[in-house]
N, C-alpha and C positions, 0 to 999 in steps of 0.2 A: 210356133215356128218363127214368126217375125221377131219375137222377143229374143230368141237365140241368134238370129242372123245379124242384128245390129251390133251387139258386142263383138261378134266374130269379125265383122267388116272393119270395125274400129281398130281391133287388134292387128289385123293385116295391114291397115293403112299406116299405123304408127310404126310397125316393124319395118315396112318398106322405107319410110321417111328416115328412120334412124340408121338404116344400112346405107342410104344414099350419101351420108356424110362420113362414112368409114374411110380412113386413110387421109383425111384432110385435117388432121389434128396436129400438124407440125408447126405450131406457133410457139414462141418462147414461153408463154404462160402454161402450156400443156406438156412441156418436155421435162424430163428428169435431168437436173443439172449433174453432169458427171463428177464434179468436185464438191457438190453441195452448196453451190453459190446461187447467184441470180443471173438468168440468161436474158439478154436483150439482142434483138436482131436488126439487121439492115437488109437491104434487098439482095446482098451478095454474101454476107458473113454473119455469124452469131458470135457474141462475146459473152463469156461467163465471168462474172466478178465474184471473187472470194475475198472476204475481209479477214485481215489478220490484226493482231494487237498493235502492230507498228505500221500498218499500211494495207495495200491491196495486191492481189494477183489477178491477172486477166488472161483467160485462156481463149484463143480463137478457134472456131469450128466452122466447117462448111455447113450447108443446109441439110446434109445427111448426118450431122453431128459427129463427123470424123475430124480429128485434130488437123489444124492448118499449121504448117511450119512457121515459126516466128520470123524466120528470115524472109518470108513472103509477105509479111504484114508490117506496116508502119503504124505506130500508135503514139499519139500526142494527147496530153490531157491537162485540164485545169481543175482546181478544187475551189469551191465557193463555200466558205464557212458562214454560218448564219449572221454573226455579229461583225463580220469584216466587210469593209466597203467594196473591195475588188477581189477577183479570183486570182489565185496563185498558180503558177505553172508547176506541173508535176513531171519529174524525170523518170522515164521507164527504162529498165534494163531487162535483159532476158535471162531466165534461169530455166533450162530445160525447155519444156513446151509452153511456158508461161511468160508473160510480161509482169515485172514486179516493180512496185514503187513504194517508197516510204512516204507516209502521209501522217502529219501531226495534226490531229483534230482539235488540239488545244482545248480539250475538255468539252467540246460540242457533242451533243447527243446524236446529231445528224448533220450531214453535209452533202453537197452535190458534187458529183464527179462527171465532168463533161469530157467525152473522148472523141477525137477525130481519128478514124481508122481508114487506112488506105490499103486496099487489097485488089489486085488485078487491075491496077490503073484507075480504080474508082475510089473516091474519097467521100465518106459519109460520117455523120455524127450520131453519137449515142449518149444518152444521159442516164446516170444511175443516182438514186438517192441512197446514200450509204449510212448505215448505223454502225459505228465502230464497236468492236468487241470490248 
């Protein structure tokens, strides 16, 4: 009887622990990116970065992963290439529900994209490591 009780108690314990975390998985690393990109979050907004052959697209989302209108968001960015001394400014335009920027990686395999996002009167920063296509 004791040999059967211990495995049963352990099973019940681990089942209750795993259920206690249910619904708390809305962090950028566990969400499916709607456009197949990379999601980074701030305390008030998520940004999805999609790389293209000639630049990037950035889609803003709220914490329920519903699109946020680009007119309600201000986005500024800089690109730091590995062999360049200083970061270069990136100009974003809007196309539909995304911010779009042309980025010339100049043959680099990877670069950093630092974004300053303003939404709801709050300005925060997000950093993406980008591998161009």
